[in-house]
C-alpha positions in Angstrom: 2.8 17.4 17.2 3.4 13.7 16.7 1.5 12.9 19.9 -1.4 15.0 18.7 -1.4 13.4 15.3 -1.3 10.0 17.1 -4.5 10.9 19.0 -6.2 11.9 15.8 -5.1 8.8 13.9 -6.6 6.5 16.5 -10.0 8.1 16.6 -10.0 11.3 18.7 -13.5 12.7 18.7 -14.0 15.7 16.4 -16.2 17.3 19.0 -13.5 17.1 21.7 -10.4 17.9 19.6 -9.2 21.5 19.5 -8.7 23.0 16.0 -5.2 23.5 14.8 -3.1 23.3 11.6 -3.3 19.5 11.5 -7.1 19.1 12.1 -10.2 20.4 10.3 -13.9 19.8 10.4 -16.4 19.5 7.6 -19.8 19.3 9.2 -19.5 16.9 12.1 -16.7 14.8 10.7 -13.1 15.4 11.8 -10.2 14.9 9.5 -7.0 13.1 10.6 -4.0 14.3 8.6 -0.6 12.8 8.0 -1.8 9.5 9.4 0.5 7.7 6.9 4.1 8.9 6.8 3.4 11.5 9.5 3.3 8.9 12.3 6.7 7.9 13.5 7.7 4.3 13.8 7.7 4.4 17.6 4.0 5.5 17.6 3.1 3.3 14.8 4.3 0.2 16.7 1.9 1.1 19.5 -1.2 1.5 17.3 -2.3 -2.1 17.2 -1.2 -2.9 20.8 -3.2 0.0 22.2 -6.2 0.2 19.8 -8.9 2.4 21.3 -12.6 2.1 21.7 -14.8 4.8 20.1 -18.4 5.5 19.4 -19.8 5.5 15.9 -21.1 8.9 15.2 -23.2 8.0 12.2 -24.7 5.0 10.5 -21.4 3.3 10.0 -22.2 0.6 12.6 -21.2 -2.4 10.5 -19.2 -4.1 13.2 -21.1 -7.4 13.1 -19.3 -10.6 12.3 -18.3 -11.7 8.9 -18.6 -8.3 7.3 -22.4 -8.2 7.7 -24.0 -5.0 8.9 -25.2 -5.3 12.5 -28.5 -4.1 13.9 -26.7 -2.9 17.0 -27.3 0.7 18.1 -24.8 3.3 17.0 -24.1 4.0 20.6 -22.4 0.7 21.1 -18.6 0.6 21.2 -16.2 -1.0 18.9 -12.4 -1.3 18.9 -10.5 0.2 16.0 -7.1 -0.8 14.8 -4.9 1.3 12.5 -1.7 0.2 10.8 0.3 1.9 8.0 3.5 2.0 6.0 4.6 -1.5 6.6 6.3 -1.3 3.2 7.0 -5.0 2.8 8.6 -5.5 6.2 7.2 -8.9 6.8 8.8 -9.6 10.2 7.5 -6.3 11.5 4.0 -7.0 10.3 4.0 -10.4 12.0 5.1 -8.7 15.2 2.3 -6.2 14.9 -0.3 -8.9 14.5 1.1 -10.8 17.4 0.7 -7.7 19.6 -2.7 -6.7 18.2 -6.0 -7.0 19.9 -7.8 -6.3 16.6 -5.9 -8.5 14.1 -5.3 -12.2 14.6 -4.3 -15.3 12.6 -6.8 -18.1 12.1 -5.8 -21.6 11.1 -6.8 -22.9 7.6 -6.2 -25.9 5.5 -3.2 -26.0 3.2 -3.9 -25.1 -0.4 -4.8 -28.1 -2.6 -1.9 -27.4 -4.9 0.5 -27.8 -2.0 -1.0 -31.1 -1.0 -0.9 -32.3 -4.6 2.8 -31.4 -4.8 3.6 -33.0 -1.5 5.9 -30.1 -0.7 8.7 -31.1 1.6 8.4 -27.9 3.6 4.9 -28.5 5.0 6.3 -29.4 8.3 7.9 -26.0 8.8 5.2 -23.9 7.2 1.6 -23.5 8.3 -1.1 -21.7 6.3 -3.2 -19.2 8.0 -5.6 -16.3 7.2 -5.6 -12.8 8.7 -8.8 -12.3 10.7 -10.6 -9.7 12.8 -11.4 -10.0 16.5 -15.1 -9.5 17.4 -16.5 -6.0 17.5 -13.5 -4.4 15.8 -12.7 -2.5 12.6 -9.4 -2.1 10.9 -7.8 0.5 8.7 -4.6 0.0 6.7 -3.3 3.4 5.9 -1.4 2.7 2.7 2.2 2.0 1.5 2.3 -1.8 1.4 5.5 -2.4 -0.6 9.1 -1.5 -1.4 11.2 -1.8 1.8 11.3 -5.5 2.6 11.0 -9.0 1.5 7.3 -9.4 2.2 5.5 -7.3 -0.4 3.5 -10.1 -2.0 2.6 -11.8 1.3 1.5 -8.6 3.0 -0.7 -7.4 0.2 -2.3 -10.9 -0.3 -3.1 -11.0 3.4 -4.7 -7.5 3.4 -6.7 -8.3 0.2 -8.0 -11.5 1.7 -9.0 -9.7 4.9 -10.8 -7.0 3.0 -12.7 -9.6 0.9 -13.9 -11.5 4.0 -14.8 -8.3 6.0 -15.7 -5.9 3.3 -17.5 -3.3 5.6 -15.2 -3.6 8.6 -11.9 -3.3 6.8 -10.7 -0.2 5.0 -7.7 -0.2 2.7 -6.2 3.2 1.8 -3.9 3.8 -1.2 -0.4 5.2 -0.5 2.1 6.7 -2.9 4.1 3.5 -2.9 1.1 1.5 -4.0 -0.2 3.9 -6.7 3.2 4.6 -8.3 3.5 1.0 -9.5 0.9 1.9 -12.1 3.8 3.3 -14.0 5.4 -0.1 -14.6 3.1 -1.5 -17.2 3.7 1.4 -19.5 7.3 2.3 -18.8 8.4 -1.3 -19.2 6.4 -1.9 -22.3 8.1 -2.7 -25.6 7.2 0.7 -27.1 8.7 2.7 -24.2 11.8 0.4 -24.0 12.4 1.2 -27.7 12.4 5.0 -27.3 15.7 6.6 -28.3 16.8 8.1 -25.0 20.5 8.8 -25.7 19.7 12.1 -27.3 17.7 13.3 -24.3 19.8 14.1 -21.3 16.6 14.4 -19.1 14.9 11.2 -20.3 13.4 9.4 -17.3 14.4 12.1 -14.9 11.6 12.9 -12.4 10.4 16.5 -12.7 9.9 16.6 -8.9 13.6 16.0 -8.1 16.1 18.1 -9.9 19.0 16.3 -8.3 18.0 12.8 -9.6 20.0 11.2 -12.4 18.5 10.7 -15.9 18.4 7.2 -17.4 21.3 8.1 -19.6 23.5 9.1 -16.6 22.5 5.9 -14.8 23.5 3.7 -17.7 26.8 5.6 -18.2 27.7 5.0 -14.6 26.7 1.3 -14.9 28.9 1.0 -17.9 31.9 2.6 -16.1 31.4 0.3 -13.1 31.4 -2.8 -15.3 34.4 -1.6 -17.3 32.5 -2.7 -20.4 32.5 -1.3 -23.9 28.8 -2.1 -24.3 26.5 0.5 -25.9 24.0 2.2 -23.7 21.2 0.7 -25.7 22.5 -2.8 -24.9 22.6 -2.0 -21.2 19.0 -0.6 -21.4 17.3 -3.8 -20.4 14.0 -4.1 -18.5 15.9 -5.0 -15.4 18.2 -2.0 -15.5 15.3 0.3 -16.4 13.4 -1.0 -13.3 16.5 -0.7 -11.1 16.9 2.9 -12.3 13.2 3.7 -11.5 13.5 2.3 -8.0 16.8 4.0 -7.2 16.4 7.4 -8.8 12.6 8.0 -9.1 10.9 6.0 -6.4 13.4 6.2 -3.5 13.7 2.5 -2.9 17.0 1.2 -4.3 16.9 -2.2 -2.7 13.4 -3.2 -3.9 14.6 -5.2 -6.8 16.7 -7.5 -4.7 14.0 -7.7 -2.0 11.6 -9.0 -4.6 14.2 -11.6 -5.7 14.4 -12.9 -2.2 10.7 -13.1 -1.7 10.3 -15.0 -5.0 12.9 -17.5 -3.7 10.9 -18.0 -0.5 7.6 -18.4 -2.3 9.1 -20.8 -4.9 10.5 -22.9 -2.1 7.1 -23.0 -0.3 4.8 -23.5 -3.3 7.2 -25.2 -5.7 6.6 -22.4 -8.2 6.0 -18.7 -8.6 3.5 -17.4 -9.3 1.7 -20.0 -7.4 -1.8 -21.4 -8.2 -4.7 -19.1 -7.4 -5.8 -21.3 -4.5 -2.9 -19.9 -2.5 -4.0 -16.3 -2.8 -6.4 -16.4 0.2 -4.0 -17.9 2.7 -0.7 -16.8 4.2 2.3 -19.1 4.6 3.8 -18.6 8.1 7.3 -19.9 8.7 7.9 -21.1 12.2 10.7 -18.9 13.6 12.7 -21.7 15.1 12.8 -23.6 11.8 13.3 -20.7 9.4 16.9 -21.8 8.7 15.6 -25.0 7.3 13.8 -23.0 4.6 16.4 -20.4 3.9 19.2 -22.8 3.1 17.5 -24.6 0.2 15.9 -21.4 -1.0 19.3 -19.9 -1.7 20.0 -22.6 -4.2 17.0 -21.5 -6.3 18.2 -19.2 -9.1 15.9 -16.2 -9.7 16.8 -14.4 -12.9 16.5 -10.6 -13.5 13.7 -11.2 -16.0 11.8 -13.3 -13.4 12.0 -10.3 -11.0 10.7 -7.9 -13.6 7.9 -10.3 -14.6 6.9 -10.5 -10.9 6.3 -6.8 -10.7 4.3 -6.9 -13.8 2.3 -9.9 -12.7 1.4 -8.4 -9.4 -0.1 -5.5 -11.3 -2.1 -7.8 -13.6 -5.8 -8.6 -12.8 -4.7 -11.7 -10.7 -1.9 -9.8 -9.0 -1.9 -8.9 -5.4 -1.2 -5.1 -5.8 -3.7 -4.7 -8.6 -6.4 -6.3 -6.4 -5.3 -4.1 -3.4 -5.8 -0.9 -5.6 -9.1 -2.2 -6.8 -10.4 -2.7 -3.2 -8.8 0.4 -1.7 -9.8 4.1 -1.5 -8.2 7.5 -1.1 -10.0 8.2 2.1 -12.2 6.4 4.6 -14.7 7.6 7.1 -15.1 5.6 10.3 -17.3 7.1 12.9 -16.5 10.8 13.0 -13.0 10.5 11.6 -11.6 10.6 8.1 -8.4 8.5 7.6 -6.1 9.4 4.7 -2.5 8.4 3.8 -0.9 11.7 3.5 -2.7 14.9 4.5 -5.8 17.0 3.9 -5.1 20.8 3.8 -6.9 23.9 2.8 -6.0 23.4 -0.8 -7.2 19.8 -1.1 -10.2 19.8 1.3 -13.5 19.6 -0.6 -11.7 19.5 -4.0 -12.2 16.8 -6.5 -9.8 16.9 -9.4 -10.7 16.2 -13.0 -10.1 12.5 -14.1 -7.9 14.1 -16.8 -5.5 15.7 -14.3 -1.9 14.9 -15.2 0.7 14.2 -12.6 2.9 17.2 -13.3 3.9 20.6 -11.8 0.7 22.7 -11.7 0.4 25.4 -14.4 -2.6 27.1 -12.9 -3.4 28.8 -9.5 -5.2 26.7 -6.9 -9.0 26.9 -7.0 -10.9 29.1 -4.7 -12.9 27.4 -2.0 -14.9 30.5 -1.0 -17.4 30.5 -3.8 -21.0 30.1 -2.6 -21.9 27.9 -5.5 -21.1 24.4 -4.4 -21.3 23.1 -7.9 -18.6 25.3 -9.2 -16.0 23.8 -11.5 -12.4 25.0 -11.5 -10.3 26.0 -14.5 -8.6 22.6 -14.5 -11.9 20.8 -14.7 -12.1 19.9 -11.0 -15.0 20.7 -8.7 -15.8 21.6 -5.2 -18.0 19.3 -3.1 -19.3 20.6 0.3 -20.8 17.5 1.8 -18.0 15.4 3.3 -19.4 12.0 2.5 -20.1 13.0 -1.1 -16.6 14.4 -1.3 -14.9 11.2 -0.1 -17.1 9.1 -2.4 -16.3 11.4 -5.3 -12.5 10.9 -4.6 
């Protein structure tokens, strides 16, 4: 099954692929499913090293240089690269680019703010930009953050790539990208001031009955510290964020990963967040000299509040993840293949939910997809779209 999904993910032709539970057709476009978390690490590590060549089956022949549509015939070949679920693992991403025949680093000048500050680490850091090789396209399948110390650098690199190759690069949203939209509201002053002690289920995710509530988490924290503090005093923004990561988002180490990345960026740029002229370039530490950077970086104190502020900043208009979400999509069609992060099944295919749909357990039955009227709306305000391109655009 994994091998079959691997073939689909890297552009298997819809016309030559047998139908099965993991593959569907709408018109002439094949759908790859589970191309995000469904591909194992072993297969994922091969995707850039063995990117395939495929024909464009429609008018999506924009594989000219610098993101400009090419006049080349749709029968010409291009190489496609797919990468997904890096989740902040910066060293793994660097290795993927090193092995890739689609992605590459190009040298660029140091940001002006670095030159002005005369940063002492210039001799061990070079500034580069992620680029595409000729006659290639690239899809990032979603989930950029949470499991490593490279969240900000990875997202910045992908955003810069998308801006410079707008028609040749497709960014998909993953659950780990989208769920950060919670932070601005749940860490707001109004939410922090809600009386949670009388609600044993406050903060508990409805999709996981075994998860702890905020009250249970803070009670355990108080017991570990052996303190007599009130729960309200322990309910800081930092502890609320740690609680969310550990018990609702499945990434208990994310808070400390971010602290470490802020240290590295502060050491390189002299401050964090750095000036906006650094957003388009990526600092690359030379492997043999990394220790030179890491030793002084450990002396930089990064407070809990700075970590929280970082997550909020990266979701602000200038933030990396906010820009990623702005430039990304739920699905992308390249040639005759749809790429998605999770899966497309018989309940989601052709369906466009209402913008007012809440993220909650469903209270109504799934809509019927057999109605002859393609403009039908469902009881929850959603609608059915038969044309695959219109469907993807509507999503």
